[in-house]
N, C-alpha and C positions, 0 to 999 in steps of 0.2 A: 870403379863405382860410378854409376850413372848420376849425372847431375839432375836436380829437380827443376822442372819448369815452373813458371809463375803460378799456374793452377794448382800444381801438386804442393807447392810451398804453403799455400793458403788452405789446403785441405788435409793437412797432416793429422792423423787421428790423435786424440788426447785420451789416454787410457783411464784417467780418473774423472772424466766428464760424465756426470749422470745422464746427460741427454744422449750420449753415444753408447753407454754400456748399462745393461740391466743385470744386476747381480742375482745370484741364486737365492732361493728361499727354502728353508727346511722347517717342518712343523714337528714339535715335540709333544707327544702324548704324555702329559704329566701324571696321568693315572698309572701308566705302565712304568714310567721312569723311576729308577731306584737311586738316581744321582751317584752312580759309580764313578763318573768322571772319565770313562774311556773315550767318549766322543770329544771331550775337551782336549785330551792328549793327542787324539788322532787327527784333529782338524789342522791342515797345513796353513790355513788362512787365519787361524785363531779367531774365528767368527762366532764361536759359542762361548758363553760365560755362565757361571753359577750366580744367580741373583735371588735372594730370599728363599734359599733351599729349592730352587728350580733352575733347570738349564734353559737358557733363552739365547736368542741371537743378539749380537751386539747391535747398537743403533746404527742406522745408515751413516756412512762416512768413516766408520772405524772398522778396519779389518773385515771387509765384506766377504760374504760367501762366494766361492767360485764354483759351487755345485759339483765338487769332485765325487761326492757320495761316500767318502771314507767314514763319516760319522754314522751313516745309515748302515754300512757294512759291519762296523765294529760293535754296534749296540747289541748287547746280549738279550735285551728285553724287547727288541723290535719296536722301540718307542719313538723312533725318528723316521719321518717320511720326507723325501725330497719333493717339494711342491713345484718348484720352477727351476729350470736350468739357467746357467750363465749365458746371456745373449748379447750380441752386438746389434746396434741400430745405426741409423744414419750412414756415415761413410763406410762402416764395416758391413760385412755380410757373414752371417753364421751359415756354415756349410756342414754337410755330413752329420746332421742331427738325427739321431736314432732314439729309440726308447731308452730311458735312463735305467741302466742295470747296475747291480751292486758290484763295485770294483773290489779288487784285491781279496777275493774269496779263495781260500785254500781248500782244495777238494779232498 
């Protein structure tokens, strides 16, 4: 394994630093949502929660969205829209970003 030089030691990315990472954002249409809970079970980051009979995103700093799109794909009412993808800033660089498509769809 390669040793880190002085510059690299002081520029090691911090994965939970909000200045270096922007988490994903999903929007829930509460008019369409039937609160079936499918999105809650599908979210690998546990970023969604039921609050006052509405599905909402957790507050920043607690299980933040990684923009996988699983909740969008599994919602039977099409009530969830992925607004923003997971992005790196600062030291990181986001590459190969294409249009956000629905994942895990079975044909």
